[in-house]
C-alpha positions in Angstrom: -30.2 0.3 -16.6 -27.9 3.2 -16.0 -30.4 4.8 -13.6 -30.7 1.6 -11.6 -26.9 1.2 -11.5 -26.5 4.8 -10.2 -29.2 4.2 -7.6 -27.5 1.0 -6.4 -24.2 2.8 -6.2 -25.8 5.7 -4.2 -27.3 3.2 -1.8 -24.0 1.4 -1.3 -22.1 4.7 -1.0 -24.4 5.8 1.8 -23.4 2.8 3.9 -20.6 2.8 6.5 -17.2 2.6 4.6 -15.9 0.0 7.0 -18.9 -2.3 6.1 -18.3 -1.8 2.4 -14.6 -2.6 2.9 -15.5 -5.7 4.9 -17.9 -6.9 2.3 -15.3 -6.6 -0.4 -12.8 -8.4 1.7 -15.2 -11.3 2.3 -16.2 -11.6 -1.3 -12.5 -11.6 -2.5 -11.6 -14.2 0.2 -14.6 -16.4 -0.5 -13.7 -16.6 -4.2 -10.5 -18.6 -3.5 -11.3 -20.5 -0.3 -13.6 -23.2 1.0 -17.0 -22.3 2.3 -15.9 -23.2 5.9 -12.9 -21.0 5.7 -14.9 -18.1 4.1 -17.5 -18.3 6.9 -14.8 -18.2 9.5 -13.2 -15.2 7.8 -16.6 -13.4 7.6 -17.1 -14.0 11.3 -13.7 -12.3 12.1 -14.6 -9.4 9.8 -18.0 -8.9 11.3 -16.4 -8.9 14.8 -14.1 -6.1 13.7 -16.7 -4.1 11.8 -19.2 -4.2 14.7 -16.7 -2.6 17.0 -16.3 0.6 15.1 -17.7 4.1 15.4 -19.2 3.6 11.9 -21.7 1.2 13.2 -22.7 3.5 16.0 -23.2 6.3 13.5 -25.2 4.0 11.1 -27.6 3.1 13.9 -27.9 6.7 15.1 -28.6 8.0 11.6 -31.3 5.3 11.0 -33.0 6.2 14.3 -32.8 9.9 13.5 -33.9 9.4 9.9 -30.9 11.2 8.4 -28.0 10.4 6.2 -25.0 8.9 8.0 -21.9 11.0 8.5 -19.0 8.5 8.6 -15.4 9.4 9.4 -12.8 8.4 6.9 -11.0 5.1 7.3 -7.4 5.1 8.3 -5.0 4.3 5.4 -3.9 0.7 5.3 -0.4 0.0 6.5 1.8 -3.1 6.1 2.7 -5.1 9.1 6.2 -3.8 8.8 4.9 -0.3 9.4 3.1 -1.3 12.5 
């Protein structure tokens, strides 16, 4: 079981960080909201995720059959800091 869990973690860790972040956000939101609201929120997240350099790198790395090299995500800031 530990080997399977580590393999799963390695596969998740190899994905674009922004996609992992978006998935976590969608899961947390869906837990406390209606299906309709959760689907709308997932659409907004996907729109934001698909417009990043991470997606371009993910596609390039798949085409070139290599591991992705994803830049780090910017730290989250509160709206007051913006």
